[in-house]
N, C-alpha and C positions, 0 to 999 in steps of 0.2 A: 794223602793221598789226591791227586788232582785225575782226571780222563782225559783221553786225549782226544779233543777236541775238532783237529785237522781235518779237512778235508780233500781229498784227492779229485782234480780239478779232472773233467774227459776231454776228447777233442770237440765234443758237442761245445761245451762250457765255453771251449775256445773261440769257437767258429760263431756262436752268439755273440760274443762279444766284440770280433772283428767284425761281424756286422749291426751293430749299433754303433761303434765307432764312425765307422763308414756311412752310416744313416746321417750323424751330428756332422760330420765334418762336410758330407751335401749341405745340410741344413745351414753351414754357417759360410760355406761356398755363395750359397745362393743368397744368402741375406747379404753380406758383402756386395755381391756383382748384378743383385736387381736393385736398380731405381726407385728412389722411395720417392713417390711424386704427391704431393697435396694438392687435392682439387684437380686432379685428372681428368680429361677429355677423354671417349673413345671412338677407336673408328675400325675396320675391319683390314685386317693383312692378309696378304695372300702367301704360302711356301712356294717360294721362288727357287729352292736349291737347295743342297746342304754345302757345310763348314766344316773345317776343324779348328778347334783353339787349342794349341799345346795338343793333349792327345783326346779332347774330348771331342764328338760330335755335334755340332747342332744344327737345326734349320735356318736358313733365310728368309724370312716373312718382308716383305716390300708391302706399304700400305703409303697414304696420301694425305696430308692433310693442305686446306686452300690450294690443290693444283700442284702442292712441292711434294714429290718423292720421297719416301724415305725407307731406308732397310732397320732393321734389327734382328741380333740373334735372339734362339729362340728355343725352346719343347723340340728335340729331335725325334721326336716318335711320330710326326705329322707328315705327310706324304706331298708330292709337290700337286699342287691346284688347291690343297686342303685351305679353307679359311678360319682365321681363329681373331677373336677380339683383341687388339692392341690398344692399350693405354696409355695415354703420352703425356707431357707437359704442355699447355696451351700457349706458355712462354716460350717451351724450347722444343716443339713437335721431333724434334732430335731424339728427346730425353724421351725413353719409351720401355717398355716391356711386353710381350707376347700375354696373356692371360688364357694359359694351357686349356686349363677346365672350364671357359667357352668359347666351343667350336662357333660356327657362326655358320649359315646358311646363305647360298647368293641373293643377293637382292633381287628384288621383282620376280623371282623364281617360286611358283606355285610350291606352297608344300601341304603337306599329309602328315599323322602320323599313324602308328601304328605298334604291336608290339613287338618288343625285341626277347631275345633269349642269350641271358649272361653265359658267357662259355669259359671265360675265365675271369679272376678279380686277383689284383696284385698289389699286395698288403702294402710293402715296404713303400713303393710308387702311389699307392693311392690312386688305381686306375683301372679301370674294367673292360675288359673287350666283349663286346655285342653281338648278337647274330638275326639279321633278321631279310626277309621274303618282301619283294616286288616282283611280282608277275613270274616271269618263272627263273629270274635270277636271286640268289642269295649274294648279302650284301656283309665284309665284319668290319667291325670298326673299333679302337682303341679312345675311348674317352678318360681325362682324367677328372677326377670329382672334387668339386668346390672347398676351402678350408671348411665350411658349417656342414658337409656332409660325412659321414663314418663309411672308412670299408667295410665295417662290423656289422653295420644295418642288414638284416637278413633280408634286405631284397635283394642286395646284389651278392647272393651267393648265388653259387653253382647250379644255374638250370633255371631259377628264375626268371618272370617275366616284366619285364619293364617299358613304359610307354616312349617311346622317340619321336623325334619328329624329322621328315625326310626333306629333301628337294624331288620336285616330280620330275624335274628336268631332268635331273645327277642324282640318282638317292644315294652316291657315293659320299656326297654333302649330307651328315644327319649328325642329330645330337639328341641326348637326352635330355625327357622333360621333367622337370623339378618339381 
């Protein structure tokens, strides 16, 4: 006599499988379309607009190398005027990718540090939203975490405080200090 060991799957089981499949497909597409650059150089790129590629929305980043201006599509969660590090091939500067986990502060701006509060953690996309106050104004920013940082780290829990660096001239430009 054998016991029936089959399991009935619930809607939540199928939802979890669907979310995992979307994540795997996203990683595959990222690895296919993100250029692999050996011995890259870095510069700062500025978001100058949005574009659509197929059904996906991307931000358009502009950067310059040796006086020549280039554009690259990248992380769609950035706002016009945001600055990010762009990694490019020194032999072919048009081959580049945006490092979404490396926001940049405007060169030449004065900077300061302050404690910010985590108000959202985005597990699947490995991002956090933080809020901070400068003078009488509140600022809220979203930042992708670098590959070596875990979204499960307790420091990224809701309500926790983290140190950020921001531009004194324009606090909209800020980044987490690791």
